[in-house]
BADOLO-323023 format. One line per 4 residues: number of its first residue (from 1); their letters; for each residue x, y, z of C-alpha. Coordinates in nm, 4 decimals, always signed. Example, Ala and Ser with C-alpha at 12.3 -4.5 7.8 and 13.67 -1.06 7.14 Angstrom:
1	as	+1.2300,-0.4500,+0.7800 ~ +1.3670,-0.1060,+0.7140
//
This chain:
1	mkrt	-4.1140,+5.9809,+1.7583 ~ -3.8634,+5.9609,+2.0445 ~ -3.8936,+5.5804,+2.0664 ~ -3.7445,+5.5363,+1.7210
5	kkin	-3.4159,+5.6808,+1.8486 ~ -3.3733,+5.3779,+2.0774 ~ -3.3633,+5.1219,+1.7923 ~ -3.0366,+4.9298,+1.7935
9	yasf	-2.9486,+4.9560,+1.4251 ~ -2.6208,+4.7611,+1.4671 ~ -2.8060,+4.4672,+1.6194 ~ -3.0683,+4.4808,+1.3461
13	rksw	-2.8035,+4.4766,+1.0692 ~ -2.6182,+4.1872,+1.2373 ~ -2.9380,+3.9836,+1.2689 ~ -3.0311,+4.0455,+0.9032
17	sarh	-2.6835,+3.9539,+0.7829 ~ -2.6797,+3.6290,+0.9805 ~ -3.0164,+3.5244,+0.8435 ~ -2.9301,+3.6009,+0.4813
21	ltpv	-2.5644,+3.5100,+0.4596 ~ -2.5602,+3.1836,+0.6538 ~ -2.7319,+2.9813,+0.3753 ~ -2.4864,+3.1266,+0.1257
25	afav	-2.1956,+3.0249,+0.3482 ~ -2.3355,+2.6725,+0.3765 ~ -2.3761,+2.6527,-0.0008 ~ -2.0180,+2.7655,-0.0643
29	tavf	-1.8882,+2.5176,+0.1934 ~ -2.0878,+2.2374,+0.0296 ~ -1.9416,+2.3236,-0.3114 ~ -1.5866,+2.3086,-0.1772
33	mlag	-1.6566,+1.9800,+0.0033 ~ -1.8079,+1.8302,-0.3124 ~ -1.5126,+1.9460,-0.5212 ~ -1.2793,+1.7898,-0.2669
37	cekt	-1.4624,+1.4574,-0.2870 ~ -1.4541,+1.4583,-0.6674 ~ -1.0800,+1.5129,-0.6683 ~ -1.0071,+1.2398,-0.4158
41	detv	-0.7498,+0.9981,-0.5492 ~ -0.7670,+0.6216,-0.5301 ~ -0.4846,+0.3845,-0.4350 ~ -0.4586,+0.1034,-0.6888
45	slyq	-0.2318,-0.1941,-0.7494 ~ -0.1072,-0.3061,-1.0913 ~ -0.1042,-0.6791,-1.1637 ~ -0.0210,-0.8917,-1.4635
49	nadd	-0.2763,-1.1628,-1.3864 ~ -0.4961,-1.3106,-1.1124 ~ -0.2069,-1.5171,-0.9698 ~ +0.0017,-1.2028,-0.9101
53	cssa	-0.2941,-1.0465,-0.7340 ~ -0.3581,-1.3546,-0.5196 ~ +0.0072,-1.3721,-0.4123 ~ -0.0051,-1.0099,-0.3010
57	npgk	-0.3453,-1.0488,-0.1333 ~ -0.3627,-1.3836,+0.0532 ~ -0.7188,-1.4907,+0.1161 ~ -0.8616,-1.2826,-0.1686
61	seqc	-0.7972,-1.5135,-0.4622 ~ -1.1643,-1.5161,-0.5645 ~ -1.1829,-1.1375,-0.5715 ~ -0.8582,-1.1289,-0.7702
65	ktay	-0.9888,-1.3826,-1.0197 ~ -1.3175,-1.1971,-1.0620 ~ -1.1442,-0.8615,-1.1138 ~ -0.9032,-1.0161,-1.3663
69	ndak	-1.1815,-1.1827,-1.5673 ~ -1.3873,-0.8648,-1.5615 ~ -1.0857,-0.6674,-1.6840 ~ -1.0408,-0.9137,-1.9741
73	keae	-1.4036,-0.8688,-2.0760 ~ -1.3574,-0.4924,-2.0523 ~ -1.0455,-0.5162,-2.2703 ~ -1.2382,-0.7004,-2.5395
77	ktap	-1.4825,-0.4098,-2.5583 ~ -1.2531,-0.1102,-2.5143 ~ -0.9104,-0.2057,-2.6562 ~ -0.8067,-0.0375,-2.9825
81	kyas	-0.9122,-0.2498,-3.2819 ~ -0.7221,-0.2871,-3.6079 ~ -0.8346,-0.4040,-3.9504 ~ -0.5260,-0.6235,-3.9922
85	reac	-0.2751,-0.8125,-3.7798 ~ +0.0082,-0.6174,-3.9418 ~ -0.1341,-0.2825,-3.8271 ~ -0.1682,-0.4072,-3.4702
89	vaef	+0.1814,-0.5596,-3.4633 ~ +0.3305,-0.2376,-3.5999 ~ +0.1795,-0.0540,-3.3016 ~ +0.2297,-0.3090,-3.0234
93	gegq	+0.5028,-0.5463,-3.1397 ~ +0.5269,-0.9116,-3.2353 ~ +0.3434,-1.1504,-3.0053 ~ +0.1358,-0.8710,-2.8546
97	cqqa	-0.1764,-0.9007,-3.0695 ~ -0.4725,-1.1343,-3.0903 ~ -0.7814,-1.1683,-3.3010 ~ -1.0646,-0.9752,-3.1417
101	paqa	-1.3958,-1.1481,-3.0704 ~ -1.6878,-1.0577,-3.2952 ~ -1.8300,-0.7295,-3.1781 ~ -2.1377,-0.5460,-3.2978
105	gvgt	-2.0931,-0.1863,-3.4022 ~ -1.7231,-0.2026,-3.4948 ~ -1.6765,-0.0731,-3.8471 ~ -1.3866,-0.0593,-4.0906
109	tnae	-1.3147,+0.0548,-4.4421 ~ -1.0979,-0.2514,-4.5077 ~ -1.2943,-0.4714,-4.7507 ~ -1.1141,-0.7915,-4.6501
113	sqqs	-1.1852,-0.7377,-4.2807 ~ -1.5460,-0.6465,-4.3541 ~ -1.5866,-0.9723,-4.5422 ~ -1.4207,-1.1943,-4.2814
117	gsfw	-1.5508,-0.9997,-3.9812 ~ -1.2107,-1.0255,-3.8150 ~ -1.0336,-0.7529,-3.6209 ~ -0.7119,-0.7432,-3.4209
121	mplm	-0.6430,-0.5998,-3.0791 ~ -0.3497,-0.5899,-2.8328 ~ -0.3268,-0.8523,-2.5607 ~ -0.4168,-0.7306,-2.2133
125	agym	-0.0766,-0.6893,-2.0472 ~ -0.2101,-0.6339,-1.6967 ~ -0.4834,-0.4648,-1.5023 ~ -0.5337,-0.1980,-1.2421
129	mgrm	-0.7346,-0.2860,-0.9334 ~ -0.8627,-0.0651,-0.6535 ~ -1.1323,-0.0572,-0.3901 ~ -1.4517,+0.0823,-0.5333
133	mggg	-1.5523,+0.4183,-0.3824 ~ -1.2642,+0.4205,-0.1369 ~ -1.3481,+0.1025,+0.0507 ~ -1.6928,-0.0005,-0.0687
137	agfa	-1.7927,-0.3526,-0.1553 ~ -1.6276,-0.4974,-0.4619 ~ -1.3271,-0.3879,-0.6645 ~ -1.2865,-0.1412,-0.9477
141	kqpl	-1.0659,-0.2600,-1.2339 ~ -0.9146,-0.1267,-1.5550 ~ -0.7395,-0.3303,-1.8281 ~ -0.3897,-0.2169,-1.9225
145	ftsr	-0.1860,-0.2665,-2.2384 ~ +0.1779,-0.2281,-2.3333 ~ +0.3839,-0.2139,-2.6510 ~ +0.7086,-0.3839,-2.7510
149	apns	+0.7421,-0.1840,-3.0709 ~ +1.0631,+0.0228,-3.0345 ~ +0.9179,+0.3402,-3.1855 ~ +0.5878,+0.3338,-2.9955
153	pang	+0.5236,+0.5928,-2.7200 ~ +0.3615,+0.3044,-2.5275 ~ +0.6773,+0.0941,-2.5355 ~ +0.7475,-0.0529,-2.1912
157	kfvd	+0.4586,+0.1356,-2.0297 ~ +0.1222,+0.0400,-1.8884 ~ -0.1461,+0.2343,-2.0774 ~ -0.5247,+0.2159,-2.0669
161	asgk	-0.7627,+0.2009,-2.3638 ~ -0.7660,+0.5813,-2.3943 ~ -0.3864,+0.5954,-2.4208 ~ -0.3210,+0.7300,-2.0716
165	sfga	+0.0116,+0.6091,-1.9305 ~ +0.0584,+0.4752,-1.5789 ~ +0.4342,+0.4399,-1.5887 ~ +0.6568,+0.1389,-1.6409
169	atpg	+0.4871,-0.1909,-1.7250 ~ +0.6041,-0.3441,-1.3983 ~ +0.3442,-0.5595,-1.2178 ~ +0.3138,-0.5437,-0.8403
173	rtmt	+0.3362,-0.1669,-0.8141 ~ +0.0955,+0.0380,-0.6039 ~ +0.0189,+0.3941,-0.7028 ~ -0.2313,+0.6738,-0.6529
177	vpks	-0.4575,+0.7725,-0.9427 ~ -0.7654,+0.9944,-0.9860 ~ -1.0932,+0.8065,-0.9435 ~ -1.1654,+0.8837,-1.3086
181	alap	-0.8839,+0.6444,-1.4058 ~ -1.1015,+0.3561,-1.2857 ~ -1.4122,+0.4712,-1.4726 ~ -1.5253,+0.2350,-1.7535
185	kpat	-1.4063,+0.3390,-2.0984 ~ -1.6445,+0.3582,-2.3959 ~ -1.6617,+0.0543,-2.6214 ~ -1.4548,+0.0747,-2.9402
189	tstv	-1.6823,+0.1286,-3.2396 ~ -1.4284,+0.1804,-3.5190 ~ -1.0863,+0.0544,-3.6206 ~ -0.7684,+0.2499,-3.5527
193	trgg	-0.5250,+0.3398,-3.8278 ~ -0.1623,+0.2346,-3.7905 ~ +0.0101,+0.4656,-3.5436 ~ -0.3178,+0.6180,-3.4284
197	fges	-0.3080,+0.4729,-3.0789 ~ +0.0550,+0.5804,-3.0391 ~ -0.0504,+0.9358,-3.1188 ~ -0.3135,+0.9139,-2.8438
201	vakq	-0.0503,+0.7958,-2.5940 ~ +0.1869,+1.0778,-2.6932 ~ -0.0923,+1.3353,-2.6627 ~ -0.2031,+1.2048,-2.3227
205	ssmq	+0.1580,+1.2049,-2.1971 ~ +0.2004,+1.5648,-2.3091 ~ -0.1190,+1.6639,-2.1258 ~ -0.0026,+1.4833,-1.8103
209	rssa	+0.3316,+1.6667,-1.8189 ~ +0.1594,+2.0015,-1.8692 ~ -0.0801,+1.9307,-1.5824 ~ +0.2087,+1.8317,-1.3526
213	asgs	+0.4024,+2.1460,-1.4490 ~ +0.0972,+2.3656,-1.3822 ~ +0.0510,+2.2038,-1.0427 ~ +0.4139,+2.2717,-0.9521
217	srsf	+0.3851,+2.6350,-1.0599 ~ +0.0717,+2.6845,-0.8495 ~ +0.2323,+2.5277,-0.5426 ~ +0.5384,+2.7510,-0.5695
221	gg	+0.3194,+3.0516,-0.6243 ~ +0.1342,+2.9816,-0.2994
//
């Protein structure tokens, strides 16, 4: 009975805590590290074509050409599609639209377009290019569009197929974007009504402003 009085309870509690809490601490640390990796931004450059890219990156003309051609193929799949040339021009401006290649799965309620199988899409105005996975082999790319229609929210801006704006449509710029900005966009499977893409751009811009404002508030709040 007397021996039990010599047990070092403090040491016992410390040993138990270390054994049981250490895995939890590792798990929490891993979660924070993973979250940090997911939020890592990517530095990208905005180019109008492969020649612009090659001029800015001597010795990498082949990579520039490949990224540009891949972006064009991506644009054909993901750009907003319109049932008529007039609807596309109203959204993007004169000289900014082209007939889209035949694409399975794209539907429309326009009888004339259904019969002819023709759709219209904006020209690719440029593309975004960045190192895949922060320096891995190959380049990530994203087609960009712009509008010359005076009343369009995309006027004079580089926007992607989802309507997200990346600022002025000025080639040669370098900027930092979330890695998600380089993720492939889903293929377009239906036509857009006139003004529909502009609404997407306006909505995305509003969300970006709100996100920036929230970030500023959090930083001031500590």
